[in-house]
C-alpha positions, 0 to 999 in steps of 0.5 A: 222517315218516309216509307215510300220514296222515289229513287232519288229521294231514297238515295239522298236520305241514305247518303245524308245518313252516311254523311251524318255517321261519318261526321259523328265517327270523325268526332268520336273515339271508338272504344269498341274494337269492332267500331275501329276503322282500319288504316289505309295500309291495313285495308290494302293488306286485307284485300291483297293476297296476304288477306287470303292466306293462313298462318302456315309455314311455306 
């Protein structure tokens, strides 16, 4: 890893690392709960109003 990069080179390095991680994750079975990727439906529910509510009676 280079310590001093211009902005474009830094972006390219980070983007490549993200691509490598995404490829690794798509070929893996995550067994640790915190590494599981939620489905699009779950992500949508989390960012909706329901994600900010508590389990209380209305």
